[in-house]
Backbone as a printed PyTorch tensor [residue, N CA C, xyz], in Angstrom:
tensor([[[  0.7120,  -1.0130,   0.0450],
         [  0.1790,   0.1080,   0.2260],
         [  0.9070,   1.2260,   0.2300]],

        [[  1.9920,   1.5120,   1.0780],
         [  2.3760,   2.4810,   1.1320],
         [  3.9870,   2.0570,   0.3190]],

        [[  4.7030,   2.6830,  -0.1760],
         [  6.0270,   2.4890,  -0.6550],
         [  7.1650,   2.6780,   0.3490]],

        [[  8.3570,   1.7230,  -0.0130],
         [  9.6510,   1.8550,   0.8150],
         [ 10.4140,   3.2150,   1.0610]],

        [[  9.9500,   3.8240,   0.6660],
         [ 10.6830,   5.3670,   0.3210],
         [  9.6570,   6.1030,   1.0830]],

        [[  8.3800,   6.0790,   1.3870],
         [  7.6010,   6.5430,   2.0770],
         [  7.4660,   6.2860,   3.6770]],

        [[  7.8740,   5.2310,   3.9000],
         [  8.2110,   4.7570,   5.0070],
         [  9.1040,   5.1460,   5.9460]],

        [[ 10.2440,   4.9620,   4.9190],
         [ 11.5970,   5.1480,   5.9590],
         [ 11.1380,   6.6040,   6.0780]],

        [[ 10.9290,   7.7080,   4.7470],
         [ 10.6140,   8.8760,   5.3140],
         [  9.8550,   9.3990,   6.5850]],

        [[  8.5100,   8.8010,   6.8140],
         [  7.9880,   9.3010,   7.6440],
         [  8.6370,   8.5680,   9.0990]],

        [[  9.4280,   7.3900,   8.9490],
         [ 10.2910,   6.8910,   9.7680],
         [ 11.0260,   7.7730,  10.6920]],

        [[ 12.1960,   8.5200,   9.6050],
         [ 12.7030,   9.4370,  10.0500],
         [ 12.4450,  10.6550,  10.3230]],

        [[ 11.4140,  10.9730,   9.9260],
         [ 11.0210,  12.1620,  10.5670],
         [ 10.4980,  11.9680,  11.6130]],

        [[  9.8060,  10.7430,  12.0890],
         [  9.3300,  10.7450,  13.2550],
         [ 10.2540,  10.6100,  14.3180]],

        [[ 11.6500,   9.7740,  14.0140],
         [ 12.9140,   9.7490,  15.0550],
         [ 13.4390,  11.3450,  15.2920]],

        [[ 13.5010,  12.0340,  14.2340],
         [ 14.4420,  13.2530,  14.5160],
         [ 13.1270,  14.4110,  15.0380]],

        [[ 12.2400,  14.0400,  15.0860],
         [ 10.8800,  15.1380,  15.7320],
         [ 11.1280,  14.4030,  17.0100]],

        [[ 10.8010,  13.1870,  17.4760],
         [ 10.6520,  13.1180,  18.7990],
         [ 12.0090,  13.0930,  19.3980]],

        [[ 13.0080,  13.3090,  19.3190],
         [ 14.4810,  13.6270,  19.8630],
         [ 15.1330,  14.4920,  19.8950]],

        [[ 14.2120,  15.2780,  19.0470],
         [ 14.4370,  17.5330,  19.6740],
         [ 14.0780,  17.8090,  20.2970]],

        [[ 14.3410,  18.5250,  21.6650],
         [ 13.2990,  19.0190,  22.3340],
         [ 12.7020,  19.9040,  22.1630]],

        [[ 11.0820,  19.5470,  22.6280],
         [ 10.1970,  20.4850,  22.4390],
         [  9.2220,  20.3970,  23.3190]],

        [[  8.1140,  20.6420,  23.2420],
         [  6.9060,  21.0380,  24.2230],
         [  6.3290,  19.6650,  25.1750]],

        [[  6.2470,  18.4490,  24.2680],
         [  6.1880,  16.9500,  24.7340],
         [  6.8640,  16.3640,  25.4610]],

        [[  8.4750,  16.9220,  25.0720],
         [  9.3610,  16.2680,  25.6860],
         [  9.4930,  16.9670,  27.2910]],

        [[  9.4500,  18.2740,  27.3680],
         [  9.5160,  18.9100,  28.3660],
         [  8.7340,  18.4200,  29.3840]],

        [[  7.3100,  18.5000,  28.4120],
         [  5.7440,  18.3060,  29.6160],
         [  6.8040,  16.5550,  30.0070]],

        [[  6.7770,  15.6420,  29.2880],
         [  6.8540,  14.2460,  29.7800],
         [  7.7720,  14.2170,  30.8950]],

        [[  8.9900,  14.8140,  31.0970],
         [ 10.4860,  14.8610,  31.7640],
         [ 10.1650,  16.0850,  32.9780]],

        [[  9.3950,  16.8330,  32.5740],
         [  9.0950,  17.2780,  34.2720],
         [  7.9630,  16.4560,  35.0500]],

        [[  7.0320,  16.3330,  34.2190],
         [  5.8040,  15.0630,  34.8540],
         [  6.9610,  13.7280,  35.6940]],

        [[  7.8930,  13.2250,  34.6160],
         [  8.0610,  12.1740,  35.3200],
         [  9.1200,  12.0570,  36.4790]],

        [[  9.6940,  13.5640,  36.6450],
         [ 10.4840,  13.9810,  37.6210],
         [  9.9170,  14.1190,  38.3590]],

        [[  9.3140,  15.1970,  39.0800],
         [  8.6280,  15.5190,  40.0410],
         [  7.4860,  14.9010,  40.9230]],

        [[  6.6790,  14.0930,  39.5590],
         [  5.8630,  13.0280,  40.2290],
         [  6.0160,  11.8830,  40.0650]],

        [[  7.0080,  11.0190,  39.2410],
         [  7.5290,   9.7530,  39.4340],
         [  6.7030,   9.5380,  37.8110]],

        [[  7.2880,   8.0450,  37.0760],
         [  6.8510,   7.0300,  36.1940],
         [  5.6920,   7.0980,  35.8650]],

        [[  5.0200,   7.0200,  36.8530],
         [  3.3910,   6.2480,  36.9900],
         [  2.7370,   7.7460,  35.5940]],

        [[  2.7650,   8.8380,  36.5230],
         [  2.3930,  10.0840,  36.2100],
         [  2.7010,  10.4770,  34.5600]],

        [[  4.0590,  10.0960,  34.6810],
         [  4.5740,  10.2540,  33.2190],
         [  3.9550,   9.4690,  32.3920]],

        [[  3.7930,   8.1230,  32.5240],
         [  3.5720,   7.6090,  31.3590],
         [  1.8910,   7.6900,  31.0160]],

        [[  1.2380,   8.3210,  32.3850],
         [ -0.0860,   9.1540,  31.9300],
         [ -0.3730,   9.8280,  31.0300]],

        [[  1.0000,  11.3640,  31.6540],
         [  0.8660,  12.5400,  30.5900],
         [  1.0610,  11.7450,  28.9680]],

        [[  2.0150,  10.6380,  28.8660],
         [  2.2050,  10.2730,  27.2170],
         [  1.0850,   9.6510,  27.1950]],

        [[  0.0790,   9.0460,  28.0220],
         [ -1.3130,   8.5700,  27.0690],
         [ -1.7040,   9.3530,  26.4270]],

        [[ -1.8020,  10.7480,  27.5200],
         [ -2.6650,  12.3830,  26.9000],
         [ -2.0170,  12.6980,  25.3730]],

        [[ -0.6030,  12.4830,  25.5600],
         [  0.1300,  13.0800,  24.0430],
         [ -0.2380,  12.1630,  23.1640]],

        [[ -0.3790,  10.8990,  23.1520],
         [ -0.8710,   9.5540,  22.3490],
         [ -1.8530,  10.2320,  21.9070]],

        [[ -3.3650,  10.3450,  22.9370],
         [ -4.1990,  10.9050,  22.7140],
         [ -4.3830,  11.7660,  21.2060]],

        [[ -3.6860,  13.5300,  21.7430],
         [ -3.4740,  13.8390,  20.4220],
         [ -2.6250,  13.8630,  19.5590]],

        [[ -1.7770,  12.7900,  18.9820],
         [ -1.8030,  11.9330,  17.9780],
         [ -2.8790,  11.3750,  16.9000]],

        [[ -3.8700,  10.7160,  17.4630],
         [ -4.6680,  10.4630,  17.6660],
         [ -5.6130,  11.1960,  16.9040]],

        [[ -5.7760,  12.7590,  17.6870],
         [ -6.8670,  13.3210,  17.2710],
         [ -6.0390,  14.3380,  15.6990]],

        [[ -4.8890,  14.5630,  15.3730],
         [ -4.0030,  14.9820,  14.4070],
         [ -4.3800,  13.9760,  13.2260]],

        [[ -4.0430,  13.0880,  13.4540],
         [ -3.9910,  11.5560,  12.5850],
         [ -5.7000,  11.5960,  12.0830]],

        [[ -6.3370,  11.6110,  13.1530],
         [ -7.7740,  11.5250,  12.1160],
         [ -8.0140,  13.0670,  11.7930]],

        [[ -7.6330,  14.5730,  11.8190],
         [ -7.8270,  15.1920,  11.1620],
         [ -7.4700,  14.8280,   9.9490]],

        [[ -5.8810,  14.7130,  10.0430],
         [ -5.5440,  14.7440,   8.4130],
         [ -6.2310,  13.6520,   7.6160]],

        [[ -6.6020,  12.7440,   7.9010],
         [ -7.3780,  11.3980,   7.3020],
         [ -8.8960,  12.2870,   6.7780]],

        [[ -9.1500,  13.2480,   7.4660],
         [-10.6650,  14.1490,   7.0400],
         [-10.4480,  15.0130,   6.2440]],

        [[ -8.8250,  15.5020,   6.2830],
         [ -8.6830,  16.5510,   5.1130],
         [ -8.8030,  18.0730,   5.4260]],

        [[ -8.0440,  18.1410,   7.1080],
         [ -7.5200,  19.1630,   7.6110],
         [ -6.3430,  19.7670,   6.3640]],

        [[ -5.5810,  19.0370,   5.8500],
         [ -4.5990,  19.7830,   4.5760],
         [ -5.4260,  20.7160,   4.0920]],

        [[ -6.3130,  20.1770,   3.5000],
         [ -6.9710,  20.4630,   2.0700],
         [ -7.6110,  21.9120,   2.4070]],

        [[ -8.0090,  22.0730,   4.1290],
         [ -8.8430,  23.2890,   4.3880],
         [ -7.4810,  24.3020,   4.6040]],

        [[ -6.5330,  24.2520,   4.6420],
         [ -5.1520,  25.0800,   5.0770],
         [ -4.7260,  25.6250,   3.3930]],

        [[ -4.9850,  24.7900,   2.6420],
         [ -4.3560,  24.8680,   1.5520],
         [ -5.4560,  26.1430,   1.0910]],

        [[ -6.5020,  25.4560,   1.0760],
         [ -7.6990,  26.5100,   0.7400],
         [ -7.7130,  27.6400,   1.0690]],

        [[ -7.0630,  27.8890,   2.6970],
         [ -7.5980,  29.1880,   3.2840],
         [ -5.9110,  29.1600,   4.3600]],

        [[ -4.8130,  29.3880,   3.6070],
         [ -3.3930,  29.7150,   3.6020],
         [ -3.2540,  30.4090,   4.9200]],

        [[ -4.0890,  31.4120,   4.9070],
         [ -4.3930,  32.4180,   6.5060],
         [ -4.0410,  31.7550,   7.3370]],

        [[ -5.0800,  30.7110,   7.3980],
         [ -4.7270,  29.9130,   8.6480],
         [ -3.9280,  29.3900,   8.8960]],

        [[ -3.5010,  28.4550,   7.8330],
         [ -2.1250,  27.9470,   8.2330],
         [ -1.1090,  28.6040,   8.6270]],

        [[ -0.8140,  29.9310,   8.2340],
         [  0.4660,  30.7440,   8.3610],
         [ -0.0910,  31.0220,   9.9960]],

        [[ -1.2660,  31.3250,  10.3070],
         [ -1.2810,  31.9060,  11.7530],
         [ -0.9150,  30.7780,  12.9860]],

        [[ -1.0340,  29.3530,  12.1670],
         [ -1.3300,  28.3110,  13.3510],
         [  0.2000,  28.3340,  13.4120]],

        [[  1.0500,  27.9430,  12.4880],
         [  2.6330,  28.1910,  12.5550],
         [  2.9800,  29.2540,  13.1800]],

        [[  2.6610,  30.7290,  12.7850],
         [  3.2020,  31.3140,  13.5630],
         [  3.1320,  31.4240,  15.0530]],

        [[  1.6550,  31.0170,  15.5120],
         [  1.4390,  30.9160,  16.4830],
         [  2.5870,  29.5100,  17.3430]],

        [[  2.7500,  28.7870,  16.9120],
         [  3.3620,  27.5170,  17.0830],
         [  5.1300,  27.7830,  17.6820]],

        [[  5.3710,  28.7980,  16.2500],
         [  6.9950,  29.0700,  16.7340],
         [  6.9400,  30.6190,  18.1550]],

        [[  5.7900,  31.4320,  18.3500],
         [  5.6480,  31.7400,  19.6380],
         [  6.3210,  31.0980,  20.7050]],

        [[  5.3720,  30.0160,  20.8450],
         [  5.2090,  29.1910,  21.6490],
         [  6.3380,  28.6040,  21.8020]],

        [[  6.9640,  28.0410,  20.7540],
         [  8.6480,  27.6320,  21.0860],
         [  9.2430,  28.5610,  21.6850]],

        [[  9.2430,  29.5660,  21.1020],
         [  9.9490,  30.8240,  21.7730],
         [  9.7850,  31.3090,  23.2500]],

        [[  8.5450,  30.8350,  23.5150],
         [  8.0700,  30.5870,  24.7750],
         [  8.5190,  30.0320,  26.0280]],

        [[  9.3510,  29.0420,  25.2560],
         [  9.8420,  27.6800,  26.1690],
         [ 10.9180,  27.8730,  25.7060]],

        [[ 11.1630,  28.3820,  24.9750],
         [ 13.0000,  28.6740,  25.1460],
         [ 13.4620,  29.8440,  26.0050]],

        [[ 12.8720,  30.6770,  26.5200],
         [ 12.9790,  31.6850,  27.1980],
         [ 12.8950,  31.0620,  28.3850]],

        [[ 11.9920,  30.3310,  28.5030],
         [ 11.5050,  29.9470,  30.2240],
         [ 13.1740,  28.6050,  30.6900]],

        [[ 13.4590,  28.3320,  29.6860],
         [ 14.5560,  27.5840,  29.4470],
         [ 16.0010,  28.5310,  29.7870]],

        [[ 15.8060,  29.0370,  29.0620],
         [ 17.4460,  29.8990,  28.6930],
         [ 17.5360,  31.3040,  30.1340]],

        [[ 16.5460,  31.8590,  30.5270],
         [ 16.3640,  33.0700,  31.0190],
         [ 17.3560,  32.9020,  32.5660]],

        [[ 17.6460,  34.1020,  33.2870],
         [ 18.5800,  33.5310,  34.5580],
         [ 17.4080,  32.5950,  35.2900]],

        [[ 17.7060,  31.6650,  35.9570],
         [ 17.1110,  30.5830,  36.8060],
         [ 16.0190,  30.3270,  36.2850]],

        [[ 16.5400,  29.7440,  34.6670],
         [ 15.6630,  28.8550,  34.4020],
         [ 16.6040,  27.4970,  34.3240]],

        [[ 15.3080,  26.6340,  34.2280],
         [ 16.1090,  25.1560,  34.5980],
         [ 16.0140,  23.9260,  33.4510]],

        [[ 16.8330,  23.5720,  33.5720],
         [ 17.4430,  22.7830,  31.8900],
         [ 16.0840,  21.7880,  32.5200]],

        [[ 15.9640,  20.8280,  31.2940],
         [ 14.5850,  19.9860,  31.3910],
         [ 14.7980,  19.1110,  31.8330]],

        [[ 16.0200,  18.8080,  32.5490],
         [ 15.6770,  17.1700,  33.5710],
         [ 16.0630,  17.7860,  34.6910]],

        [[ 15.8180,  19.1210,  35.2680],
         [ 15.9650,  19.4380,  36.4090],
         [ 15.0480,  19.3600,  37.4220]],

        [[ 14.5830,  18.7900,  38.2090],
         [ 13.4550,  18.5990,  39.3550],
         [ 13.3590,  20.2550,  39.6350]],

        [[ 11.2530,  20.1000,  39.1320],
         [ 11.1270,  21.2540,  39.3460],
         [ 10.0870,  21.2900,  40.4910]],

        [[  9.3040,  22.4230,  40.8470],
         [  8.2870,  22.4570,  41.6950],
         [  6.4520,  22.5410,  41.5320]],

        [[  6.6400,  21.8310,  40.4480],
         [  4.9740,  21.3930,  39.7600],
         [  4.4160,  20.7610,  41.2460]],

        [[  2.8720,  21.1990,  41.4830],
         [  2.1950,  20.4520,  42.0680],
         [  1.8680,  18.9970,  41.4850]],

        [[  1.0350,  18.5710,  42.9960],
         [  0.7380,  16.9980,  42.2100],
         [ -0.7470,  16.8210,  41.4610]],

        [[ -0.2390,  16.4950,  40.4380],
         [ -2.1090,  16.4510,  39.6120],
         [ -2.6360,  15.0420,  39.6200]],

        [[ -3.7960,  14.6290,  39.9380],
         [ -4.3970,  13.6950,  39.2000],
         [ -4.0010,  13.3640,  37.8610]],

        [[ -4.1700,  11.7370,  38.1110],
         [ -4.6950,  11.3450,  36.9360],
         [ -5.4940,  11.9520,  35.2320]],

        [[ -6.9140,  12.4790,  35.8010],
         [ -7.1540,  12.9610,  34.8230],
         [ -6.6420,  14.4960,  34.0620]],

        [[ -5.8930,  15.4590,  35.1650],
         [ -5.1170,  16.5530,  34.9670],
         [ -3.9850,  16.6510,  33.6820]],

        [[ -3.2660,  15.3440,  34.6800],
         [ -1.8910,  14.4740,  33.6760],
         [ -2.4470,  13.9430,  32.1160]],

        [[ -3.5160,  13.6670,  31.9120],
         [ -3.3800,  12.8560,  30.5650],
         [ -4.4570,  14.1180,  29.8070]],

        [[ -5.3710,  14.7450,  30.4810],
         [ -5.6470,  16.5710,  29.3720],
         [ -4.4470,  17.1880,  29.4380]],

        [[ -3.3480,  17.6150,  30.3430],
         [ -2.4320,  18.4510,  29.8460],
         [ -1.5050,  18.0240,  28.8640]],

        [[ -1.3820,  16.4470,  29.0450],
         [ -0.2810,  15.8980,  27.7380],
         [ -1.4210,  15.7530,  26.2710]],

        [[ -2.4280,  15.6690,  26.4810],
         [ -3.3960,  15.7970,  25.2220],
         [ -3.0210,  17.4510,  25.2270]],

        [[ -3.5710,  18.0430,  25.8590],
         [ -3.1170,  19.8980,  25.1080],
         [ -1.5620,  20.6120,  24.9870]],

        [[ -0.7750,  19.7490,  25.5790],
         [  0.4950,  19.9280,  25.1470],
         [  0.7930,  19.6930,  23.9070]],

        [[  0.8480,  18.3940,  23.6430],
         [  0.6670,  17.7530,  21.7440],
         [ -0.2880,  18.3600,  21.1700]],

        [[ -1.5230,  19.0460,  21.1220],
         [ -2.2030,  19.6100,  20.2650],
         [ -1.6760,  21.2240,  20.2360]],

        [[ -0.9080,  21.6750,  20.8250],
         [ -0.1740,  22.8560,  20.7820],
         [  0.6450,  22.9000,  20.2170]],

        [[  1.0610,  21.2580,  19.8050],
         [  2.9610,  21.6800,  19.5580],
         [  2.8030,  21.6330,  18.1660]],

        [[  3.4190,  22.6880,  17.9400],
         [  3.0770,  23.0720,  15.9050],
         [  4.1000,  21.6560,  15.2920]],

        [[  5.1120,  21.3720,  15.4980],
         [  6.5720,  20.4850,  15.0800],
         [  5.6180,  19.1600,  15.1700]],

        [[  4.2900,  19.0660,  15.5340],
         [  3.4590,  17.9580,  15.0970],
         [  2.4320,  18.7070,  14.0960]],

        [[  2.0920,  19.4170,  14.5180],
         [  1.1620,  20.0390,  13.5340],
         [  1.0830,  20.7080,  12.1860]],

        [[  2.7930,  20.4450,  11.8120],
         [  3.5430,  20.4980,  10.6620],
         [  3.7160,  19.2000,   9.8040]],

        [[  3.6610,  18.8340,  10.9610],
         [  4.3740,  17.2800,   9.9770],
         [  2.7480,  16.6030,   9.4530]],

        [[  1.6170,  16.6890,  10.2930],
         [  0.7370,  16.4790,   9.9740],
         [ -0.0990,  16.6490,   8.9070]],

        [[  0.3510,  17.9000,   8.5360],
         [ -0.3790,  19.1200,   8.1140],
         [  0.4840,  18.9470,   6.6980]],

        [[  1.6080,  19.2100,   6.4170],
         [  2.8380,  19.3440,   5.6490],
         [  3.5380,  18.2390,   5.0930]],

        [[  4.3790,  17.4390,   5.8240],
         [  4.5970,  16.3210,   5.4140],
         [  4.0070,  15.0190,   4.9710]],

        [[  3.0890,  14.8950,   5.8660],
         [  2.4170,  13.5800,   5.9070],
         [  1.7130,  13.2210,   4.2430]],

        [[  1.1700,  14.5190,   4.4530],
         [  0.1450,  14.3720,   2.8300],
         [  1.2200,  14.4440,   1.5390]],

        [[  2.5700,  14.8740,   1.3340],
         [  3.2870,  14.4300,   0.3520],
         [  4.3370,  13.0610,   0.6980]],

        [[  3.9440,  12.2700,   1.7570],
         [  4.2390,  10.8760,   1.6950],
         [  3.3450,   9.9250,   1.3390]],

        [[  2.2830,  10.6320,   0.7710],
         [  1.2870,  10.0130,   0.0810],
         [  0.6000,   9.8090,  -1.3840]],

        [[  0.8330,   8.3040,  -1.9920],
         [  0.6390,   8.8990,  -3.3100],
         [ -0.3990,   8.0200,  -3.8730]],

        [[ -1.6710,   8.7920,  -4.1170],
         [ -2.8790,   8.3150,  -5.0810],
         [ -2.7930,   7.2080,  -5.7790]],

        [[ -1.9910,   7.3530,  -6.5330],
         [ -1.7550,   5.7160,  -7.7360],
         [ -1.3410,   4.6370,  -6.8370]],

        [[ -1.3390,   4.3450,  -5.5490],
         [ -1.0520,   3.6300,  -4.4570],
         [ -1.8940,   3.1200,  -3.9750]],

        [[ -3.5320,   3.4300,  -3.8990],
         [ -4.4890,   2.9620,  -3.0710],
         [ -5.5960,   4.3060,  -2.5250]],

        [[ -5.8440,   3.7980,  -1.6010],
         [ -6.9680,   4.6110,  -1.3580],
         [ -5.6760,   5.2910,  -0.1660]],

        [[ -6.1450,   6.8410,  -0.3710],
         [ -5.4180,   7.9490,   0.6030],
         [ -5.4290,   7.4570,   1.5690]],

        [[ -6.7820,   7.6880,   2.4690],
         [ -6.8540,   7.7980,   4.0600],
         [ -6.2280,   6.1650,   4.3220]],

        [[ -6.3940,   5.1580,   4.0330],
         [ -5.5720,   4.1740,   4.3530],
         [ -4.0800,   4.4520,   4.5300]],

        [[ -3.5880,   5.2780,   3.1480],
         [ -2.1530,   5.5360,   3.5710],
         [ -1.9880,   6.1860,   4.9690]],

        [[ -2.8400,   7.6240,   4.7630],
         [ -2.8320,   8.1860,   5.4560],
         [ -2.5200,   7.8040,   7.4290]],

        [[ -3.2560,   6.7270,   7.2470],
         [ -3.4440,   6.5350,   8.4180],
         [ -2.4590,   4.8750,   8.4690]],

        [[ -1.7530,   4.6670,   7.7120],
         [ -0.5630,   3.8360,   8.2230],
         [  0.9210,   4.4820,   8.3020]],

        [[  0.3590,   5.4940,   7.7760],
         [  2.4040,   6.6170,   8.0190],
         [  2.2740,   6.9950,   9.2870]],

        [[  0.6010,   7.4440,   9.4660],
         [  0.6240,   8.1030,  11.0790],
         [  0.7320,   7.1310,  11.9180]],

        [[  0.0780,   6.0020,  11.8550],
         [  0.3280,   4.7100,  12.5480],
         [  1.6890,   4.8240,  12.9610]],

        [[  3.0450,   5.0180,  11.8300],
         [  4.4450,   4.7310,  12.2250],
         [  4.4530,   5.8070,  12.7970]],

        [[  4.6210,   6.5710,  12.4080],
         [  5.0640,   7.7700,  13.5530],
         [  4.3640,   7.7220,  14.9760]],

        [[  3.3730,   7.5950,  15.1990],
         [  2.9800,   7.3760,  16.4960],
         [  3.5300,   6.4520,  17.2410]],

        [[  3.5900,   5.0290,  17.1280],
         [  4.6700,   4.2070,  17.1450],
         [  5.7220,   4.7660,  17.3520]],

        [[  6.5060,   4.8920,  16.5480],
         [  8.0510,   5.7000,  16.9830],
         [  7.9380,   6.5590,  18.2670]],

        [[  7.3800,   7.5650,  17.9020],
         [  7.4860,   8.8270,  18.9670],
         [  6.6930,   8.0710,  20.2760]],

        [[  5.6530,   7.1760,  20.7860],
         [  5.0980,   6.8680,  21.8550],
         [  7.1020,   5.9820,  22.1690]],

        [[  7.1740,   4.8700,  21.4540],
         [  8.0810,   4.0370,  21.7940],
         [  9.0440,   4.7670,  22.5220]],

        [[ 10.0940,   6.0890,  21.7610],
         [ 10.9860,   6.7610,  22.1250],
         [ 10.5340,   7.2130,  23.4740]],

        [[  8.9560,   7.9760,  23.5170],
         [  9.1020,   9.0440,  24.5730],
         [  8.7260,   8.1750,  26.0560]],

        [[  8.3240,   6.8740,  25.8960],
         [  8.1960,   6.2230,  26.9880],
         [ 10.1470,   5.8940,  27.4200]],

        [[ 10.7120,   5.7270,  26.7610],
         [ 11.9520,   4.9200,  27.2110],
         [ 12.6430,   6.6130,  27.8480]],

        [[ 12.3380,   7.7850,  27.3970],
         [ 12.4360,   8.9180,  28.1180],
         [ 12.1830,   8.9820,  29.6260]],

        [[ 10.4910,   9.2770,  29.4830],
         [  9.5910,   8.8740,  30.3910],
         [ 10.4080,   8.3030,  31.7660]],

        [[ 11.0140,   6.7570,  31.4750],
         [ 11.4650,   5.7320,  32.4670],
         [ 12.9770,   6.0550,  32.9690]],

        [[ 13.5800,   6.6480,  32.3770],
         [ 14.6490,   7.5000,  32.7980],
         [ 14.9230,   8.5280,  32.9120]],

        [[ 13.8640,   9.3260,  33.1430],
         [ 13.7250,  10.5550,  33.2990],
         [ 14.3200,  11.0870,  34.7470]],

        [[ 14.5100,  10.0050,  35.7710],
         [ 14.4050,  10.1860,  37.1130],
         [ 16.0160,  10.3330,  37.2810]],

        [[ 16.3530,   9.3140,  36.5760],
         [ 17.9440,   8.6770,  36.3730],
         [ 18.9130,  10.0910,  35.4360]],

        [[ 18.0780,  10.5970,  34.9060],
         [ 18.6790,  11.2410,  33.8610],
         [ 19.0210,  12.6890,  34.7450]],

        [[ 17.8650,  13.0610,  35.5800],
         [ 17.7710,  14.2000,  36.6350],
         [ 19.0960,  13.9330,  37.6790]],

        [[ 19.3470,  12.9620,  38.3020],
         [ 20.3270,  12.6570,  39.0610],
         [ 21.2790,  12.8440,  38.5680]],

        [[ 21.4240,  12.0810,  37.6540],
         [ 22.4220,  12.2360,  36.6280],
         [ 23.3470,  13.5700,  36.6030]],

        [[ 22.5930,  14.7330,  35.8190],
         [ 22.9370,  16.0380,  35.7270],
         [ 23.1230,  16.5610,  37.3650]],

        [[ 21.9650,  16.6350,  37.9580],
         [ 22.3250,  17.6320,  39.1510],
         [ 23.6230,  17.2810,  39.9740]],

        [[ 23.9520,  15.8250,  39.7430],
         [ 25.5000,  16.1100,  40.3990],
         [ 26.8580,  16.5260,  39.4380]],

        [[ 26.2270,  17.2650,  38.8660],
         [ 27.3260,  17.8080,  37.6440],
         [ 27.2100,  18.9320,  36.9790]],

        [[ 26.5700,  19.9190,  38.1530],
         [ 26.2130,  21.4460,  37.2770],
         [ 26.5790,  22.2180,  35.6890]],

        [[ 27.6620,  21.5860,  35.4930],
         [ 28.3450,  21.9610,  34.4240],
         [ 27.0220,  21.8440,  33.6720]],

        [[ 27.1890,  20.2940,  33.4200],
         [ 26.4450,  19.6190,  32.3540],
         [ 25.2540,  20.1280,  32.6680]],

        [[ 24.6110,  20.7580,  33.7100],
         [ 23.2470,  21.1420,  33.5490],
         [ 23.1880,  22.0310,  32.5790]],

        [[ 23.7550,  23.1050,  33.3980],
         [ 23.7960,  24.3690,  32.3620],
         [ 24.2720,  23.8560,  30.7800]],

        [[ 25.2570,  23.1410,  30.6620],
         [ 25.5180,  23.1260,  29.1860],
         [ 23.8680,  22.3840,  28.4810]],

        [[ 22.9550,  21.9350,  29.5680],
         [ 21.8260,  21.0090,  28.4810],
         [ 20.8450,  21.8080,  28.4540]],

        [[ 21.1680,  23.1930,  29.7750],
         [ 19.7100,  24.3200,  29.4790],
         [ 20.2520,  25.1110,  28.2510]],

        [[ 21.0330,  25.3340,  28.2820],
         [ 21.7850,  26.3070,  27.1560],
         [ 21.4930,  25.5530,  25.2670]],

        [[ 21.7700,  24.6020,  25.5590],
         [ 21.1660,  23.5540,  24.4070],
         [ 19.9290,  23.4230,  23.8050]],

        [[ 19.1000,  23.1230,  24.8670],
         [ 17.4330,  22.7170,  24.8260],
         [ 17.2950,  24.3380,  24.1110]],

        [[ 17.3320,  25.4260,  25.0300],
         [ 16.7900,  26.9920,  24.5550],
         [ 17.4150,  27.1280,  23.0100]],

        [[ 18.5430,  26.6860,  22.6120],
         [ 19.0170,  27.0630,  21.6770],
         [ 18.4430,  26.6690,  20.1640]],

        [[ 18.2550,  25.2510,  20.7560],
         [ 17.2560,  24.4300,  19.4940],
         [ 16.2660,  24.6350,  19.4460]],

        [[ 15.4920,  24.7820,  20.7520],
         [ 14.4200,  25.4780,  20.4810],
         [ 13.5260,  26.9800,  20.1540]],

        [[ 14.8720,  27.4740,  19.9060],
         [ 15.1300,  29.0600,  19.1150],
         [ 14.8430,  28.6040,  18.0010]],

        [[ 16.0460,  27.6950,  17.8400],
         [ 16.3600,  27.3990,  16.1370],
         [ 14.9290,  26.4230,  15.4650]],

        [[ 14.1710,  25.8280,  16.0400],
         [ 12.6530,  25.5400,  15.9370],
         [ 11.7530,  26.7460,  15.7160]],

        [[ 11.9020,  27.8880,  16.4440],
         [ 11.1430,  28.4870,  16.3450],
         [ 11.1660,  29.2010,  14.8690]],

        [[ 12.6200,  29.8010,  15.0180],
         [ 12.7280,  30.5310,  13.6110],
         [ 12.2570,  29.8830,  11.6240]],

        [[ 12.8770,  28.7000,  12.0100],
         [ 12.5290,  27.5760,  10.9560],
         [ 11.1770,  27.3730,  10.8970]],

        [[ 10.0840,  27.3080,  11.9770],
         [  8.6880,  27.1420,  11.8030],
         [  7.8810,  28.5590,  11.1470]],

        [[  8.7070,  29.7330,  12.0740],
         [  8.4630,  30.6890,  11.2310],
         [  8.6130,  31.5120,  10.0530]],

        [[  9.8940,  30.7680,   9.1960],
         [ 10.5760,  31.1610,   8.1980],
         [ 10.0160,  30.3550,   6.9850]],

        [[  9.1300,  28.7970,   6.9100],
         [  8.5360,  28.0230,   6.9370],
         [  8.0520,  28.7030,   5.7610]],

        [[  8.0600,  28.7150,   4.2560],
         [  6.9820,  29.3670,   3.3780],
         [  6.2610,  28.1270,   2.1310]],

        [[  6.2890,  26.9720,   2.8040],
         [  5.7140,  25.8900,   2.5260],
         [  4.5600,  25.7160,   2.7200]],

        [[  3.3760,  25.5930,   1.8630],
         [  2.2650,  25.7870,   1.3870],
         [  2.2140,  24.8730,   2.2500]],

        [[  0.8070,  24.6900,   2.7440],
         [ -0.0230,  23.0430,   3.1680],
         [ -0.1610,  22.1230,   2.1090]],

        [[ -0.0720,  20.6450,   2.0360],
         [ -0.5240,  20.2600,   1.0910],
         [ -1.6500,  19.0550,   1.1040]],

        [[ -2.5720,  19.3700,  -0.0320],
         [ -4.0900,  18.6370,   0.3770],
         [ -3.3720,  17.4950,  -0.1960]],

        [[ -3.8630,  16.8010,   0.5400],
         [ -3.7240,  14.7460,   0.5510],
         [ -4.6100,  14.6810,  -0.5200]]])
């Protein structure tokens, strides 16, 4: 149904996406460090629900809407870029903490953990761009039903993202302890994360590629 090149393409995109610091990683790590692995996994379930929302929207033709109304797509990208810059400032500013630093977040119940994971993913501009612009380009109408291809490609992205994020959740506490004993590493990680977020924000804001209708 889907070509090997499309499969490899979505796998590479998904892996690069999940390994780059962003809203999802920051939220999952903060919850795992401050409230434990179980809280991190519940939050990850909310993130998974967010992926499903984007996937269903992509199959339903959300890219077509953005292609017809480019101003909406531009607004989404600019809002996402602003969100990334805000996260970067929180990380780099004086007194800011790296993503693996134990914070002082309140203990949230499972329902809120899930809902915050969902909202964080839905507001993640990286995910929006993948499902609106990248995924439709990997679909080949000549290979069969477009909706089925979108579902398969999206499923591959989701499996990779959840697998890597689960490992991050399960090792966040150990990483936090390791870095806490090495202040220099903690400082380097903070500025590295902030720099990556700023770079992503600039890339998102400067992207001039249109939404591609599947």
